[in-house]
C-alpha positions as CSV (number, residue, x, y, z in Angstrom):
1,X,-0.2,0.1,0.0
2,X,1.3,3.7,-0.3
3,X,2.3,5.0,2.7
4,X,3.0,9.0,2.1
5,X,1.2,11.2,-0.5
6,X,2.4,14.4,-1.9
7,X,-0.8,16.3,-2.6
8,X,0.5,18.4,-5.6
9,X,-2.7,20.8,-5.8
10,X,-4.4,23.5,-3.8
11,X,-7.9,24.5,-2.8
12,X,-10.8,21.9,-2.0
13,X,-9.5,19.2,-4.1
14,X,-6.3,19.2,-2.1
15,X,-8.6,19.1,1.1
16,X,-10.6,16.2,-0.5
17,X,-7.3,14.2,-1.2
18,X,-6.0,14.9,2.2
19,X,-9.2,13.5,3.8
20,X,-9.4,10.2,1.6
21,X,-5.9,9.6,2.5
22,X,-6.3,10.2,6.3
23,X,-9.2,7.6,6.2
24,X,-6.9,5.1,4.4
25,X,-4.2,5.5,7.1
26,X,-1.8,7.4,4.4
27,X,0.4,10.2,5.5
28,X,0.1,13.5,3.7
29,X,2.6,16.2,2.4
30,X,1.0,19.6,1.3
31,X,3.0,21.3,-1.1
32,X,2.0,25.1,-1.5
33,X,3.1,28.4,-3.1
34,X,4.4,31.2,-0.7
35,X,1.0,32.9,-0.9
36,X,-0.8,29.6,0.0
37,X,1.0,29.1,3.2
38,X,-2.5,29.4,5.5
39,X,-4.2,27.3,3.2
40,X,-6.3,24.5,4.9
41,X,-4.9,21.6,3.5
42,X,-1.6,23.0,4.7
43,X,-2.5,23.4,8.2
44,X,-3.9,19.8,8.3
45,X,-1.3,18.1,6.1
46,X,1.1,15.7,8.2
47,X,3.9,17.7,6.2
48,X,4.2,20.7,4.1
49,X,6.8,22.1,1.7
50,X,6.7,25.5,0.0
51,X,7.4,24.9,-3.7
52,X,7.7,28.2,-5.1
53,X,6.2,31.8,-5.6
54,X,2.5,32.4,-6.5
55,X,2.5,32.0,-10.1
56,X,1.5,28.5,-10.7
57,X,4.4,28.0,-13.4
58,X,6.9,28.8,-10.3
59,X,4.8,26.4,-8.1
60,X,2.1,24.1,-8.8
61,X,3.2,23.6,-12.2
62,X,7.0,23.2,-11.1
63,X,7.8,19.4,-11.8
64,X,11.3,19.7,-10.2
65,X,10.2,21.4,-7.1
66,X,7.2,18.8,-6.6
67,X,9.6,15.9,-6.8
68,X,12.2,17.2,-4.7
69,X,9.3,17.8,-1.7
70,X,8.5,14.0,-2.6
71,X,12.2,13.2,-1.9
72,X,13.0,15.2,1.2
73,X,9.6,14.1,3.0
74,X,10.2,10.4,1.9
75,X,6.8,10.3,0.1
76,X,6.1,7.3,-2.2
77,X,3.2,8.7,-4.3
78,X,1.8,12.0,-5.8
79,X,-1.7,13.0,-6.3
80,X,-2.1,15.7,-8.8
81,X,-5.8,16.2,-8.3
82,X,-7.4,18.0,-11.2
83,X,-5.7,20.7,-13.5
84,X,-2.3,21.9,-13.0
85,X,-0.3,18.5,-14.0
86,X,-3.1,15.9,-13.5
87,X,-3.0,15.4,-17.3
88,X,0.5,16.0,-18.0
89,X,2.2,12.8,-19.2
90,X,5.6,14.1,-18.9
91,X,4.9,14.3,-15.0
92,X,3.5,10.9,-15.0
93,X,6.8,9.8,-16.7
94,X,9.0,11.7,-14.2
95,X,7.2,10.3,-11.1
96,X,7.7,6.6,-12.3
97,X,11.2,7.3,-13.3
98,X,12.0,8.4,-9.7
99,X,10.1,5.6,-8.2
100,X,7.0,7.4,-7.3
101,X,3.7,6.4,-7.8
102,X,1.5,8.7,-9.8
103,X,-2.0,8.4,-8.7
104,X,-3.6,8.5,-12.0
105,X,-3.5,6.7,-15.4
106,X,-0.5,5.7,-17.3
107,X,1.5,8.3,-19.2
108,X,0.5,6.3,-22.2
109,X,-3.2,6.5,-21.5
110,X,-3.0,10.1,-21.2
111,X,-1.3,10.9,-24.3
112,X,-3.6,8.6,-26.6
113,X,-6.8,10.1,-25.1
114,X,-5.4,13.5,-24.7
115,X,-5.1,13.7,-28.4
116,X,-8.7,14.2,-29.9
117,X,-7.8,12.5,-33.1
118,X,-6.4,9.5,-31.6
119,X,-9.2,9.3,-29.0
120,X,-11.9,9.4,-31.8
121,X,-10.0,6.6,-33.6
122,X,-9.4,4.5,-30.7
123,X,-13.1,4.7,-29.3
124,X,-14.3,4.2,-33.0
125,X,-12.7,0.9,-33.2
126,X,-14.1,-0.1,-29.8
127,X,-17.8,0.5,-31.2
128,X,-18.2,3.9,-29.6
129,X,-20.3,6.1,-31.7
130,X,-19.0,9.4,-32.6
131,X,-20.0,12.3,-34.5
132,X,-19.2,12.7,-38.3
133,X,-15.9,14.4,-38.8
134,X,-12.3,14.3,-39.9
135,X,-10.4,11.6,-39.1
136,X,-6.9,13.3,-39.0
137,X,-5.8,16.9,-38.3
138,X,-7.1,19.6,-41.2
139,X,-3.9,21.1,-42.4
140,X,-5.3,24.6,-44.0
141,X,-8.5,26.4,-44.9
142,X,-9.1,25.1,-48.0
143,X,-9.2,21.7,-46.8
144,X,-11.4,22.9,-43.8
145,X,-14.1,24.5,-46.5
146,X,-14.1,21.2,-48.2
147,X,-14.6,19.2,-45.4
148,X,-17.3,21.4,-44.0
149,X,-19.2,21.3,-47.0
150,X,-19.1,17.5,-47.2
151,X,-20.2,17.3,-43.2
152,X,-22.7,20.0,-43.6
153,X,-23.2,23.0,-41.5
154,X,-23.1,23.8,-38.7
155,X,-19.9,22.4,-37.9
156,X,-17.6,22.7,-35.0
157,X,-13.5,23.4,-35.1
158,X,-11.8,21.8,-32.3
159,X,-8.2,21.8,-30.9
160,X,-6.6,18.4,-31.2
161,X,-4.9,18.9,-28.0
162,X,-7.8,20.9,-26.6
163,X,-10.2,21.1,-23.6
164,X,-12.4,23.6,-21.6
165,X,-13.6,25.4,-24.8
166,X,-10.1,26.9,-25.9
167,X,-9.7,26.3,-29.7
168,X,-13.3,25.5,-30.2
169,X,-15.3,27.5,-32.8
170,X,-18.8,27.0,-34.2
171,X,-19.5,27.6,-38.0
172,X,-22.7,28.2,-39.3
173,X,-21.8,29.0,-42.7
174,X,-19.0,28.8,-45.6
175,X,-18.3,32.8,-45.1
176,X,-17.3,32.6,-41.7
177,X,-15.2,29.6,-41.8
178,X,-11.9,31.2,-42.8
179,X,-11.7,33.4,-39.8
180,X,-13.2,30.9,-37.4
181,X,-10.3,28.4,-38.4
182,X,-7.5,30.9,-38.1
183,X,-8.9,31.9,-34.7
184,X,-9.2,28.1,-33.5
185,X,-5.7,27.5,-34.7
186,X,-4.6,30.5,-33.0
187,X,-6.4,29.7,-29.8
188,X,-4.9,26.1,-29.7
189,X,-1.4,27.2,-30.4
190,X,-1.3,29.8,-27.6
191,X,-3.5,27.4,-25.1
192,X,-2.0,24.1,-26.0
193,X,1.4,24.8,-28.0
194,X,-0.1,22.8,-30.7
195,X,-2.0,24.6,-33.4
196,X,-3.7,21.5,-35.0
197,X,-7.5,21.3,-35.2
198,X,-10.3,18.7,-36.7
199,X,-13.9,19.3,-37.6
200,X,-16.9,17.4,-37.0
201,X,-20.5,17.9,-37.5
202,X,-22.2,20.4,-34.6
203,X,-24.9,18.7,-32.4
204,X,-27.3,21.5,-32.0
205,X,-29.0,22.0,-28.5
206,X,-27.2,18.7,-27.0
207,X,-26.9,17.6,-23.6
208,X,-23.4,17.3,-22.1
209,X,-23.9,13.6,-20.3
210,X,-20.6,11.9,-19.0
211,X,-19.8,8.1,-17.3
212,X,-17.6,7.9,-14.4
213,X,-15.8,4.9,-14.7
214,X,-13.2,3.2,-12.4
215,X,-10.5,0.8,-13.6
216,X,-7.7,-1.1,-11.7
217,X,-4.4,-2.4,-12.9
218,X,-5.9,-6.1,-13.3
219,X,-8.0,-5.6,-16.1
220,X,-11.4,-4.8,-14.3
221,X,-13.4,-1.6,-15.4
222,X,-16.8,-0.8,-14.3
223,X,-18.6,2.8,-14.5
224,X,-20.8,4.5,-11.6
225,X,-23.4,5.8,-13.7
226,X,-23.9,9.3,-15.6
227,X,-23.8,12.8,-14.8
228,X,-25.6,15.6,-16.5
229,X,-23.2,18.7,-17.1
230,X,-25.4,20.6,-19.4
231,X,-25.4,24.1,-17.6
232,X,-22.2,25.7,-18.8
233,X,-21.3,29.1,-19.5
234,X,-18.5,29.2,-22.5
235,X,-17.9,25.7,-22.0
236,X,-17.2,26.0,-18.7
237,X,-19.6,23.6,-16.3
238,X,-21.4,25.7,-13.6
239,X,-24.1,23.1,-12.2
240,X,-23.7,19.3,-12.3
241,X,-26.6,16.5,-11.7
242,X,-26.8,12.7,-11.5
243,X,-28.5,10.7,-12.8
244,X,-29.6,12.3,-16.2
245,X,-33.2,13.2,-15.7
246,X,-34.2,12.2,-19.3
247,X,-32.2,9.5,-20.1
248,X,-34.1,6.1,-20.9
249,X,-32.8,3.1,-19.1
250,X,-31.6,1.3,-22.4
251,X,-29.8,4.4,-23.7
252,X,-28.6,4.6,-20.1
253,X,-27.0,1.0,-20.5
254,X,-25.6,1.3,-23.9
255,X,-23.8,4.5,-22.8
256,X,-22.3,2.9,-19.8
257,X,-21.4,-0.2,-21.9
258,X,-19.8,2.0,-24.4
259,X,-17.6,4.0,-21.6
260,X,-16.5,0.8,-20.1
261,X,-15.6,-0.5,-24.0
262,X,-13.5,2.8,-24.5
263,X,-11.6,2.3,-21.2
264,X,-11.0,-1.2,-22.0
265,X,-9.4,-0.2,-25.6
266,X,-6.6,1.8,-24.0
267,X,-6.1,-0.6,-20.9
268,X,-7.0,2.4,-18.9
269,X,-6.4,2.0,-15.1
270,X,-7.5,4.7,-12.4
271,X,-10.8,7.0,-12.4
272,X,-11.7,8.6,-15.5
273,X,-14.6,10.3,-17.1
274,X,-16.0,9.4,-20.9
275,X,-18.0,12.4,-22.2
276,X,-20.8,12.2,-24.4
277,X,-22.9,14.8,-26.4
278,X,-26.6,13.5,-26.2
279,X,-29.1,14.9,-28.9
280,X,-32.7,15.3,-28.5
281,X,-33.3,12.0,-30.1
282,X,-31.3,10.2,-27.3
283,X,-28.6,9.6,-29.8
284,X,-25.2,9.9,-28.0
285,X,-21.6,10.7,-29.4
286,X,-18.2,10.6,-27.7
287,X,-16.5,13.9,-27.2
288,X,-13.7,13.3,-25.2
289,X,-12.1,11.6,-22.2
290,X,-10.8,13.1,-19.1
291,X,-8.0,11.0,-17.6
292,X,-8.4,12.7,-14.1
293,X,-10.7,13.0,-11.2
294,X,-13.5,15.7,-12.2
295,X,-14.5,18.6,-10.5
296,X,-18.2,17.0,-10.1
297,X,-17.2,13.4,-8.9
298,X,-19.3,14.3,-5.7
299,X,-22.5,13.8,-7.3
300,X,-21.6,10.5,-8.3
301,X,-20.3,9.9,-4.7
302,X,-23.8,10.8,-3.3
303,X,-25.8,8.5,-5.5
304,X,-23.5,5.5,-5.4
305,X,-22.1,5.4,-2.3
306,X,-18.6,5.1,-3.9
307,X,-15.9,7.3,-2.5
308,X,-14.1,7.8,-5.8
309,X,-10.7,9.4,-4.7
310,X,-10.1,6.5,-2.3
311,X,-10.7,4.0,-5.0
312,X,-8.3,6.0,-7.2
313,X,-5.6,5.7,-4.5
314,X,-5.9,1.9,-3.8
315,X,-6.0,1.6,-7.7
316,X,-2.9,3.2,-8.0
317,X,-1.4,1.0,-5.3
318,X,-2.1,-2.0,-7.4
319,X,-5.5,-3.4,-5.3
320,X,-8.1,-4.9,-7.2
321,X,-11.7,-3.1,-7.4
322,X,-13.5,-3.7,-4.7
323,X,-16.8,-3.6,-6.8
324,X,-18.3,-5.3,-9.8
325,X,-20.9,-3.8,-12.0
326,X,-23.8,-5.4,-10.5
327,X,-22.8,-3.9,-7.0
328,X,-23.6,-0.3,-8.2
329,X,-26.9,0.8,-7.2
330,X,-28.3,4.4,-8.1
331,X,-29.9,6.0,-5.2
332,X,-31.8,9.0,-5.7
333,X,-30.7,12.5,-7.3
334,X,-28.0,14.8,-6.5
335,X,-26.8,18.4,-7.6
336,X,-23.9,20.1,-7.6
337,X,-23.2,24.3,-7.9
338,X,-19.9,25.4,-8.0
339,X,-19.4,28.4,-5.9
340,X,-17.3,30.8,-7.3
341,X,-15.6,33.9,-6.1
342,X,-17.0,36.1,-8.9
343,X,-19.4,39.0,-9.8
344,X,-22.6,36.9,-10.3
345,X,-23.7,39.5,-12.8
346,X,-20.4,39.8,-15.1
347,X,-18.7,36.7,-14.1
348,X,-15.4,38.6,-13.2
349,X,-13.0,37.3,-10.5
350,X,-13.7,38.8,-7.2
351,X,-10.6,38.0,-4.8
352,X,-10.5,39.5,-1.5
353,X,-10.9,38.9,2.4
354,X,-13.8,36.6,3.5
355,X,-15.0,38.4,6.5
356,X,-18.1,36.2,7.4
357,X,-18.7,32.9,6.7
358,X,-21.4,30.0,7.1
359,X,-22.2,26.9,5.6
360,X,-25.5,25.4,5.1
361,X,-26.2,21.9,6.7
362,X,-29.0,19.4,7.5
363,X,-29.7,15.9,5.6
364,X,-28.4,15.3,2.3
365,X,-26.1,18.5,2.2
366,X,-22.3,18.3,1.6
367,X,-19.9,21.3,1.0
368,X,-16.4,20.8,-0.3
369,X,-14.5,24.0,0.5
370,X,-11.2,24.9,1.5
371,X,-12.1,28.5,2.8
372,X,-13.0,29.7,6.0
373,X,-13.8,32.9,8.1
374,X,-10.6,35.7,7.6
375,X,-9.5,33.4,4.6
376,X,-8.2,35.6,1.9
377,X,-9.3,34.5,-1.7
378,X,-6.1,35.0,-4.0
379,X,-6.0,36.5,-7.5
380,X,-3.5,34.0,-8.8
381,X,-5.7,31.0,-9.2
382,X,-9.2,29.6,-10.5
383,X,-12.0,31.5,-8.8
384,X,-13.9,28.3,-7.6
385,X,-13.8,28.3,-3.7
386,X,-16.5,25.7,-3.0
387,X,-18.7,23.2,-4.4
388,X,-22.6,22.9,-2.7
389,X,-23.6,19.2,-3.0
390,X,-27.4,17.9,-2.2
391,X,-28.8,14.6,-2.4
392,X,-32.5,13.7,-2.2
393,X,-34.8,11.0,-3.4
394,X,-36.0,12.8,-6.5
395,X,-35.0,15.5,-8.8
396,X,-38.0,17.8,-7.6
397,X,-36.6,17.5,-4.0
398,X,-32.9,18.1,-4.8
399,X,-33.9,21.0,-6.6
400,X,-35.7,22.4,-3.4
401,X,-33.0,21.1,-1.1
402,X,-30.4,23.0,-3.0
403,X,-32.4,26.4,-3.3
404,X,-32.6,25.9,0.9
405,X,-28.9,25.3,1.0
406,X,-28.2,28.3,-1.0
407,X,-30.1,30.5,0.9
408,X,-28.3,29.4,4.2
409,X,-24.8,29.8,2.7
410,X,-23.2,33.0,4.0
411,X,-19.7,34.3,2.4
412,X,-19.3,38.0,3.3
413,X,-16.6,40.3,2.1
414,X,-16.5,39.1,-1.5
415,X,-19.1,38.7,-4.5
416,X,-19.8,35.2,-5.3
417,X,-21.9,33.3,-7.8
418,X,-24.6,32.2,-4.9
419,X,-27.5,34.3,-6.1
420,X,-26.9,33.2,-9.8
421,X,-27.2,29.3,-8.6
422,X,-30.6,30.5,-6.6
423,X,-32.0,32.0,-9.9
424,X,-31.3,28.9,-11.6
425,X,-33.0,26.7,-8.9
426,X,-36.2,28.8,-9.4
427,X,-36.2,28.9,-13.1
428,X,-39.1,27.2,-14.7
429,X,-37.3,25.5,-17.7
430,X,-34.5,24.2,-15.3
431,X,-37.0,22.7,-13.1
432,X,-38.7,21.0,-15.8
433,X,-35.6,19.7,-17.0
434,X,-35.8,21.7,-20.5
435,X,-32.0,22.2,-20.5
436,X,-29.0,21.8,-22.8
437,X,-25.7,23.3,-23.3
438,X,-26.8,26.3,-25.0
439,X,-29.4,26.8,-21.7
440,X,-27.6,29.9,-20.6
441,X,-27.6,31.7,-23.9
442,X,-31.4,31.2,-24.5
443,X,-32.7,31.7,-21.0
444,X,-32.7,35.0,-19.4
445,X,-31.0,34.5,-15.8
């Protein structure tokens, strides 16, 4: 078993990992930037090491400093959380070369599924449906115009090495394609160091539905059902729920089977997520695989009772999965709201000192957060400061419980998106389940 883990992250996910390690009897090392010395995970870890100044490139992305922290504390594993180095194949290789267990998939898994074109080719061979599109990267705008004409508009241009909406452009007509193609390549180059893009048919008003998988090093793969992550702003998820309220049982089973098949096709081990687009006719199409733990993993934990972080750690240690597919039962409905330190009207960051803090409670309410009263929200990092998760027997009850919990959540001194989420929970279309990835563009909130 793993004895000591360096938590190569910050904020709520660092605290989440720390808690799982403590329950497994594993010692923890918190690495942190100089401005994060008062962070909660730093205070609660068995040891802490400062790895550099505030900019991420000098601290949380500083591979040498993180490896050195593991060496000086005699740690034998590193958990990257999500973001930062979590999907960096080079970092996974370095960990392994240094005799450290990387708590995540193999570098080969990350390289294969991190490249969108190779991922599409791999899952297609495994029988997973994909949207019509190019098999390889598109070299120039002339080729792009030809391909888009064959596929039929609208189309979407995506970065081969992309994610999070960067390097992604929707094109509705031939006239707008050249500018969109150039912009997508430019964004891909600046965001990922790789300008290559591909083109696929654009699925209009889809739901974003993803399957959580667990896989060990012994060839066992199961899934934990699906999450609906359709409430997004500029391709960034804001609200997630599980299960998907409108998914027929036969489609649910087929989607789960496809996710498992995709993971098995690459000999995947660790936790991961297969993301799909679901159209109005309940046809689903592979979008991408995230080779890390997801921000929204708590909603799946709430409806299955499975501790995903613990399973990830044990899988990395070589332990076989403790569950078979038939052991997984879906219980009730869960919703997660991402609470950001942002102006709820403009969605602009709002760092500063929290001078009043009270979390909601009661049956079926969970708060994953690393902030506290008198905590200073820093301007250097992502603005998400908490995840509020609720669980109830039905979606209707979960919405009411979330609305009640949001009313109880008090964060003073800075602006947050709590009021935005309150409006969503009271929106008629959301309550009725009439949602898709373009919800916030077409519904006035």
